[in-house]
N, C-alpha and C positions, 0 to 999 in steps of 0.2 A: 758428681758434677753433671749439670744439665746442659746439653748442647744448645747453642744459640741458633735460632732459626729466624732469619729476617722475615718479617711478616707485616702486612698492612691490611686494613679493612675500613670500610665506611659503615659506621654503626649508627643506626637510627633507633629511637626509643623515647621513653618518657623520663625526663630528668626529675627525680624525686627530691634530691637535696644536694646542696653544696656546702662543704664545711672545710675549715683549715685542716691540713694533714697534721696529725699529732707528732710525727717523727721526721717529717721532711719540711723544713722551713722553705717558704717560697712556693709551696704547692698546695692545692686543694684536692679534696676527695669528692668526686661526683658519683652519686648513687643513681644508676640508670636501669630502668626496666627495658631490656633490649627487645625490640620488635623485628629488627632486620639487621643483617650483617652482609654487605655486598663486597664482592671481590674488588680489589684495586690492582689493575694491571695483571701481571703474571705472578704477583706475590701470593704466598699461601695466606688463606683467610682462617686464622685460628679463633675467630669469634663466632663462626657459624654454629657451634655447639652451645653458645650462650644465649641464643634467641629463645625468648620465653622466660629467661632468668633475670634476676636483679643482680647487677654486677657493680663493682667499684672501679672507677677509672680515675687516675691522677691527672691533673692538669697544672701547668705553671700559672701562678697568680697573674692576673692581668690578661691572660690569653682569652680568645673568644669563647672557648669552652668553659673556662673558669668564671666568666662573667655572665654566662647564660642564666636565665631564670627558669624555675620549675615549669615543666610543660614539654612539648615535643622538641626534640633536638636531633641533629645529624652532625657528626664530625668524624674525621679520620682518626683511627686508633692503631696501636700496636701493642703486643704483649712482649714484655722484657724478661719474664721469668714466671715461675709458678705463682699464680695469684696476683701478679703485678701487671697492670695495664696502664698505658699512657695515652692521652689525647695528643695528637700531633699538632704542632703550631702551624 
């Protein structure tokens, strides 16, 4: 079992693509080349090690992150498990 660590970050990068999530109806997958991950308050920033990498972030359909077009983006994110990240509404 993996312990849950409440975490938040502000992620900036280049949005490469947006596609419906294959296994989670109501969500989309955002492929983002991360260029910066800033701390949010006192929360742990689990995205700092992702800077320079292309990562997948899930977002609820219709949210600001889900409706973004390819190009520069910035949004708040959190990790919910190994390899699972979500854009916060």
